[in-house]
C-alpha positions in Angstrom: -5.4 -51.6 19.5 -7.4 -48.5 19.0 -10.7 -49.6 17.4 -13.0 -47.1 15.8 -15.9 -46.3 18.2 -19.4 -45.3 16.9 -21.2 -42.2 18.1 -23.3 -44.3 20.4 -20.2 -45.8 22.1 -20.5 -49.2 20.4 -17.7 -51.0 18.5 -18.3 -53.1 15.4 -15.7 -55.8 14.8 -15.5 -57.2 11.3 -14.4 -60.9 11.4 -14.0 -62.2 8.0 -11.3 -63.8 5.7 -11.1 -60.9 3.3 -10.3 -57.2 3.9 -13.5 -55.2 4.5 -12.1 -52.0 3.0 -9.5 -49.5 4.2 -11.9 -47.4 6.3 -13.0 -50.6 8.2 -9.7 -52.4 8.7 -9.0 -50.8 12.0 -11.9 -52.9 13.4 -11.1 -56.1 11.3 -10.0 -59.5 12.6 -8.8 -61.9 10.0 -10.5 -65.2 10.2 -10.4 -68.4 8.2 -13.4 -68.9 5.9 -14.2 -72.2 7.6 -14.0 -70.7 11.1 -17.5 -69.1 11.1 -18.9 -69.3 14.6 -15.7 -70.6 16.2 -14.8 -67.3 17.9 -15.0 -67.0 21.7 -15.2 -63.4 22.9 -12.9 -62.5 25.8 -12.9 -59.3 27.8 -10.0 -58.4 30.0 -10.6 -55.9 32.8 -7.4 -54.3 34.1 -8.0 -52.7 37.5 -11.7 -53.5 37.5 -14.0 -51.5 39.7 -15.9 -53.2 42.6 -19.1 -53.7 40.6 -17.2 -55.8 38.1 -15.7 -57.9 40.8 -19.0 -58.5 42.6 -20.9 -59.5 39.5 -23.1 -56.4 39.7 -21.8 -55.1 36.4 -22.5 -57.2 33.3 -20.8 -56.4 30.0 -23.0 -55.5 27.1 -24.0 -58.4 24.9 -22.2 -59.4 21.7 -24.6 -59.1 18.7 -23.9 -60.9 15.5 -24.7 -58.9 12.4 -24.7 -60.9 9.1 
């Protein structure tokens, strides 16, 4: 619910079947070992501003880090 945000404003999500370590667990999503690549990112915008509704605003890309 309250992910750890990096100094540059980015958020790294760790999606793996084993715990990444106590300091990273706040950004950890448990996944099955066989589910690699099966995640569909979803962003919910509550009370979006007009640029999001018109398509002018585009969310930042998801970057896979292996």
